[in-house]
Backbone as XML, in Angstrom:
<?xml version="1.0"?>
<chain id="A" units="angstrom">
  <residue number="1" name="UNK">
    <atom name="N" x="6.607" y="-39.259" z="-3.561"/>
    <atom name="CA" x="5.442" y="-37.956" z="-3.769"/>
    <atom name="C" x="5.661" y="-37.779" z="-5.346"/>
  </residue>
  <residue number="2" name="UNK">
    <atom name="N" x="4.622" y="-37.389" z="-5.853"/>
    <atom name="CA" x="4.407" y="-37.012" z="-7.249"/>
    <atom name="C" x="5.041" y="-35.799" z="-7.521"/>
  </residue>
  <residue number="3" name="UNK">
    <atom name="N" x="5.583" y="-35.730" z="-9.001"/>
    <atom name="CA" x="6.009" y="-34.622" z="-9.776"/>
    <atom name="C" x="4.620" y="-33.470" z="-10.121"/>
  </residue>
  <residue number="4" name="UNK">
    <atom name="N" x="4.749" y="-32.398" z="-9.810"/>
    <atom name="CA" x="4.153" y="-31.485" z="-9.971"/>
    <atom name="C" x="4.362" y="-30.487" z="-10.977"/>
  </residue>
  <residue number="5" name="UNK">
    <atom name="N" x="4.150" y="-30.220" z="-12.011"/>
    <atom name="CA" x="4.652" y="-28.978" z="-12.813"/>
    <atom name="C" x="3.252" y="-27.942" z="-13.316"/>
  </residue>
  <residue number="6" name="UNK">
    <atom name="N" x="3.518" y="-26.943" z="-13.508"/>
    <atom name="CA" x="2.633" y="-25.808" z="-14.206"/>
    <atom name="C" x="3.460" y="-25.376" z="-15.031"/>
  </residue>
  <residue number="7" name="UNK">
    <atom name="N" x="2.824" y="-25.919" z="-16.265"/>
    <atom name="CA" x="3.675" y="-25.130" z="-17.759"/>
    <atom name="C" x="2.623" y="-24.159" z="-18.167"/>
  </residue>
  <residue number="8" name="UNK">
    <atom name="N" x="3.184" y="-23.057" z="-18.682"/>
    <atom name="CA" x="2.421" y="-22.065" z="-19.608"/>
    <atom name="C" x="2.556" y="-22.465" z="-20.878"/>
  </residue>
  <residue number="9" name="UNK">
    <atom name="N" x="1.620" y="-22.867" z="-21.666"/>
    <atom name="CA" x="1.633" y="-23.329" z="-23.017"/>
    <atom name="C" x="1.698" y="-21.976" z="-23.912"/>
  </residue>
  <residue number="10" name="UNK">
    <atom name="N" x="2.352" y="-22.057" z="-24.932"/>
    <atom name="CA" x="2.612" y="-20.965" z="-26.121"/>
    <atom name="C" x="1.220" y="-20.621" z="-26.624"/>
  </residue>
  <residue number="11" name="UNK">
    <atom name="N" x="0.720" y="-19.457" z="-26.183"/>
    <atom name="CA" x="-0.346" y="-19.061" z="-26.874"/>
    <atom name="C" x="-1.692" y="-19.734" z="-26.205"/>
  </residue>
  <residue number="12" name="UNK">
    <atom name="N" x="-1.411" y="-20.284" z="-24.929"/>
    <atom name="CA" x="-2.483" y="-21.144" z="-24.548"/>
    <atom name="C" x="-2.719" y="-21.121" z="-23.172"/>
  </residue>
  <residue number="13" name="UNK">
    <atom name="N" x="-3.103" y="-22.023" z="-22.426"/>
    <atom name="CA" x="-3.448" y="-21.914" z="-20.982"/>
    <atom name="C" x="-2.434" y="-22.407" z="-20.243"/>
  </residue>
  <residue number="14" name="UNK">
    <atom name="N" x="-2.147" y="-22.556" z="-18.928"/>
    <atom name="CA" x="-1.552" y="-22.996" z="-17.860"/>
    <atom name="C" x="-1.896" y="-24.452" z="-17.762"/>
  </residue>
  <residue number="15" name="UNK">
    <atom name="N" x="-0.937" y="-25.559" z="-18.104"/>
    <atom name="CA" x="-1.396" y="-26.733" z="-17.965"/>
    <atom name="C" x="-0.577" y="-27.413" z="-16.498"/>
  </residue>
  <residue number="16" name="UNK">
    <atom name="N" x="-1.737" y="-27.825" z="-15.824"/>
    <atom name="CA" x="-0.985" y="-28.390" z="-14.383"/>
    <atom name="C" x="-1.030" y="-30.040" z="-14.813"/>
  </residue>
  <residue number="17" name="UNK">
    <atom name="N" x="0.331" y="-30.235" z="-14.569"/>
    <atom name="CA" x="0.821" y="-31.390" z="-14.904"/>
    <atom name="C" x="1.245" y="-32.397" z="-13.818"/>
  </residue>
  <residue number="18" name="UNK">
    <atom name="N" x="1.011" y="-33.644" z="-13.402"/>
    <atom name="CA" x="1.417" y="-34.538" z="-12.291"/>
    <atom name="C" x="1.821" y="-35.741" z="-12.946"/>
  </residue>
  <residue number="19" name="UNK">
    <atom name="N" x="3.137" y="-35.995" z="-12.661"/>
    <atom name="CA" x="3.727" y="-37.280" z="-13.280"/>
    <atom name="C" x="3.782" y="-37.233" z="-14.707"/>
  </residue>
  <residue number="20" name="UNK">
    <atom name="N" x="3.990" y="-35.985" z="-15.491"/>
    <atom name="CA" x="4.028" y="-35.940" z="-16.856"/>
    <atom name="C" x="2.680" y="-36.167" z="-17.622"/>
  </residue>
  <residue number="21" name="UNK">
    <atom name="N" x="1.509" y="-35.919" z="-16.760"/>
    <atom name="CA" x="0.272" y="-36.143" z="-17.346"/>
    <atom name="C" x="-0.603" y="-34.972" z="-17.216"/>
  </residue>
  <residue number="22" name="UNK">
    <atom name="N" x="-1.353" y="-34.255" z="-18.277"/>
    <atom name="CA" x="-2.016" y="-33.255" z="-18.004"/>
    <atom name="C" x="-3.414" y="-33.474" z="-17.047"/>
  </residue>
  <residue number="23" name="UNK">
    <atom name="N" x="-3.453" y="-32.729" z="-15.710"/>
    <atom name="CA" x="-4.181" y="-32.720" z="-14.885"/>
    <atom name="C" x="-5.588" y="-32.065" z="-15.299"/>
  </residue>
  <residue number="24" name="UNK">
    <atom name="N" x="-5.355" y="-30.611" z="-15.646"/>
    <atom name="CA" x="-6.371" y="-29.852" z="-16.013"/>
    <atom name="C" x="-5.633" y="-28.648" z="-16.789"/>
  </residue>
  <residue number="25" name="UNK">
    <atom name="N" x="-6.460" y="-27.885" z="-17.180"/>
    <atom name="CA" x="-5.754" y="-26.511" z="-18.121"/>
    <atom name="C" x="-6.586" y="-25.530" z="-17.695"/>
  </residue>
  <residue number="26" name="UNK">
    <atom name="N" x="-5.835" y="-24.423" z="-17.206"/>
    <atom name="CA" x="-6.202" y="-23.211" z="-16.297"/>
    <atom name="C" x="-6.256" y="-21.934" z="-17.339"/>
  </residue>
  <residue number="27" name="UNK">
    <atom name="N" x="-7.057" y="-21.060" z="-17.623"/>
    <atom name="CA" x="-6.969" y="-19.995" z="-18.340"/>
    <atom name="C" x="-6.158" y="-19.017" z="-17.949"/>
  </residue>
  <residue number="28" name="UNK">
    <atom name="N" x="-5.455" y="-18.480" z="-19.039"/>
    <atom name="CA" x="-4.394" y="-17.416" z="-18.555"/>
    <atom name="C" x="-4.847" y="-16.230" z="-19.643"/>
  </residue>
  <residue number="29" name="UNK">
    <atom name="N" x="-5.694" y="-16.318" z="-20.494"/>
    <atom name="CA" x="-6.141" y="-15.182" z="-21.477"/>
    <atom name="C" x="-7.197" y="-14.149" z="-20.807"/>
  </residue>
  <residue number="30" name="UNK">
    <atom name="N" x="-7.963" y="-14.821" z="-19.674"/>
    <atom name="CA" x="-8.902" y="-14.168" z="-19.397"/>
    <atom name="C" x="-10.418" y="-13.996" z="-19.865"/>
  </residue>
  <residue number="31" name="UNK">
    <atom name="N" x="-10.382" y="-14.781" z="-21.140"/>
    <atom name="CA" x="-11.511" y="-14.878" z="-22.129"/>
    <atom name="C" x="-12.483" y="-15.797" z="-21.699"/>
  </residue>
  <residue number="32" name="UNK">
    <atom name="N" x="-12.009" y="-16.870" z="-20.922"/>
    <atom name="CA" x="-12.780" y="-17.923" z="-20.775"/>
    <atom name="C" x="-14.161" y="-17.812" z="-19.956"/>
  </residue>
  <residue number="33" name="UNK">
    <atom name="N" x="-15.271" y="-18.704" z="-20.305"/>
    <atom name="CA" x="-16.490" y="-18.456" z="-19.861"/>
    <atom name="C" x="-16.710" y="-19.470" z="-18.958"/>
  </residue>
  <residue number="34" name="UNK">
    <atom name="N" x="-15.507" y="-20.192" z="-18.707"/>
    <atom name="CA" x="-15.627" y="-21.297" z="-17.576"/>
    <atom name="C" x="-14.280" y="-20.965" z="-16.549"/>
  </residue>
  <residue number="35" name="UNK">
    <atom name="N" x="-14.032" y="-19.957" z="-16.040"/>
    <atom name="CA" x="-12.943" y="-19.480" z="-15.132"/>
    <atom name="C" x="-13.129" y="-20.116" z="-13.987"/>
  </residue>
  <residue number="36" name="UNK">
    <atom name="N" x="-12.231" y="-20.713" z="-13.588"/>
    <atom name="CA" x="-10.644" y="-20.645" z="-13.986"/>
    <atom name="C" x="-10.112" y="-21.697" z="-14.958"/>
  </residue>
  <residue number="37" name="UNK">
    <atom name="N" x="-11.072" y="-22.566" z="-15.617"/>
    <atom name="CA" x="-10.609" y="-23.581" z="-16.495"/>
    <atom name="C" x="-10.805" y="-23.092" z="-17.761"/>
  </residue>
  <residue number="38" name="UNK">
    <atom name="N" x="-9.814" y="-23.239" z="-18.827"/>
    <atom name="CA" x="-9.554" y="-23.114" z="-19.948"/>
    <atom name="C" x="-10.860" y="-23.343" z="-21.112"/>
  </residue>
  <residue number="39" name="UNK">
    <atom name="N" x="-11.436" y="-22.545" z="-21.800"/>
    <atom name="CA" x="-12.540" y="-23.142" z="-22.701"/>
    <atom name="C" x="-12.063" y="-23.113" z="-24.019"/>
  </residue>
  <residue number="40" name="UNK">
    <atom name="N" x="-10.794" y="-22.865" z="-24.447"/>
    <atom name="CA" x="-10.255" y="-22.768" z="-25.627"/>
    <atom name="C" x="-10.404" y="-21.355" z="-26.295"/>
  </residue>
  <residue number="41" name="UNK">
    <atom name="N" x="-10.956" y="-20.285" z="-25.495"/>
    <atom name="CA" x="-11.339" y="-19.068" z="-25.878"/>
    <atom name="C" x="-10.248" y="-18.107" z="-26.248"/>
  </residue>
  <residue number="42" name="UNK">
    <atom name="N" x="-8.955" y="-18.604" z="-26.020"/>
    <atom name="CA" x="-7.786" y="-17.922" z="-26.347"/>
    <atom name="C" x="-7.319" y="-18.087" z="-27.814"/>
  </residue>
  <residue number="43" name="UNK">
    <atom name="N" x="-8.006" y="-18.870" z="-28.579"/>
    <atom name="CA" x="-7.930" y="-19.203" z="-29.914"/>
    <atom name="C" x="-8.659" y="-17.950" z="-30.549"/>
  </residue>
  <residue number="44" name="UNK">
    <atom name="N" x="-9.889" y="-17.590" z="-30.193"/>
    <atom name="CA" x="-10.779" y="-16.949" z="-30.909"/>
    <atom name="C" x="-9.995" y="-15.382" z="-30.555"/>
  </residue>
  <residue number="45" name="UNK">
    <atom name="N" x="-9.606" y="-15.395" z="-29.302"/>
    <atom name="CA" x="-9.049" y="-14.101" z="-28.783"/>
    <atom name="C" x="-7.771" y="-13.633" z="-29.358"/>
  </residue>
  <residue number="46" name="UNK">
    <atom name="N" x="-7.119" y="-14.502" z="-30.109"/>
    <atom name="CA" x="-5.792" y="-14.564" z="-30.461"/>
    <atom name="C" x="-4.666" y="-14.058" z="-29.460"/>
  </residue>
  <residue number="47" name="UNK">
    <atom name="N" x="-4.870" y="-14.685" z="-28.398"/>
    <atom name="CA" x="-3.877" y="-14.526" z="-27.290"/>
    <atom name="C" x="-2.597" y="-15.074" z="-27.570"/>
  </residue>
  <residue number="48" name="UNK">
    <atom name="N" x="-1.765" y="-14.132" z="-27.084"/>
    <atom name="CA" x="-0.248" y="-14.501" z="-27.519"/>
    <atom name="C" x="0.676" y="-14.260" z="-26.392"/>
  </residue>
  <residue number="49" name="UNK">
    <atom name="N" x="1.545" y="-15.426" z="-26.017"/>
    <atom name="CA" x="2.282" y="-15.368" z="-24.879"/>
    <atom name="C" x="3.389" y="-16.391" z="-25.079"/>
  </residue>
  <residue number="50" name="UNK">
    <atom name="N" x="4.317" y="-16.336" z="-24.363"/>
    <atom name="CA" x="5.679" y="-17.270" z="-24.440"/>
    <atom name="C" x="5.344" y="-18.614" z="-23.748"/>
  </residue>
  <residue number="51" name="UNK">
    <atom name="N" x="5.862" y="-19.760" z="-24.212"/>
    <atom name="CA" x="5.854" y="-20.956" z="-23.483"/>
    <atom name="C" x="6.869" y="-20.792" z="-21.829"/>
  </residue>
  <residue number="52" name="UNK">
    <atom name="N" x="6.337" y="-21.361" z="-20.893"/>
    <atom name="CA" x="7.334" y="-21.063" z="-19.741"/>
    <atom name="C" x="6.683" y="-22.417" z="-18.734"/>
  </residue>
  <residue number="53" name="UNK">
    <atom name="N" x="7.995" y="-22.625" z="-18.050"/>
    <atom name="CA" x="7.604" y="-23.634" z="-16.744"/>
    <atom name="C" x="7.531" y="-22.492" z="-15.597"/>
  </residue>
  <residue number="54" name="UNK">
    <atom name="N" x="6.579" y="-22.430" z="-15.232"/>
    <atom name="CA" x="6.045" y="-21.510" z="-14.296"/>
    <atom name="C" x="6.352" y="-22.060" z="-12.444"/>
  </residue>
  <residue number="55" name="UNK">
    <atom name="N" x="6.364" y="-23.199" z="-12.444"/>
    <atom name="CA" x="6.508" y="-23.908" z="-11.164"/>
    <atom name="C" x="6.710" y="-25.525" z="-10.999"/>
  </residue>
  <residue number="56" name="UNK">
    <atom name="N" x="7.553" y="-25.771" z="-10.153"/>
    <atom name="CA" x="8.077" y="-27.098" z="-10.181"/>
    <atom name="C" x="8.212" y="-27.761" z="-8.696"/>
  </residue>
  <residue number="57" name="UNK">
    <atom name="N" x="7.413" y="-28.509" z="-8.209"/>
    <atom name="CA" x="7.514" y="-29.023" z="-7.252"/>
    <atom name="C" x="7.748" y="-30.330" z="-7.024"/>
  </residue>
  <residue number="58" name="UNK">
    <atom name="N" x="8.813" y="-30.984" z="-6.362"/>
    <atom name="CA" x="9.231" y="-32.404" z="-6.197"/>
    <atom name="C" x="8.910" y="-32.759" z="-5.033"/>
  </residue>
</chain>
C-alpha cells in the first residue's frame, strides 16, 4: 500500500504526497482562482501559516 501524507507547507499550500512525491498542491489561503488547487496566490496575499503534517495514512 502506498504511503500518503498531507503536509501543510510553511506559508503555502497543503501538499498531497504519495510515496514521498508531490501529487498535487491544495490551496489553504483562500485566494486561489483555481480552488481547490493552489495557483500561487498565497505569495501576493502574504499568507502566513506554520508548517505541519496534517495526516499520515499507511
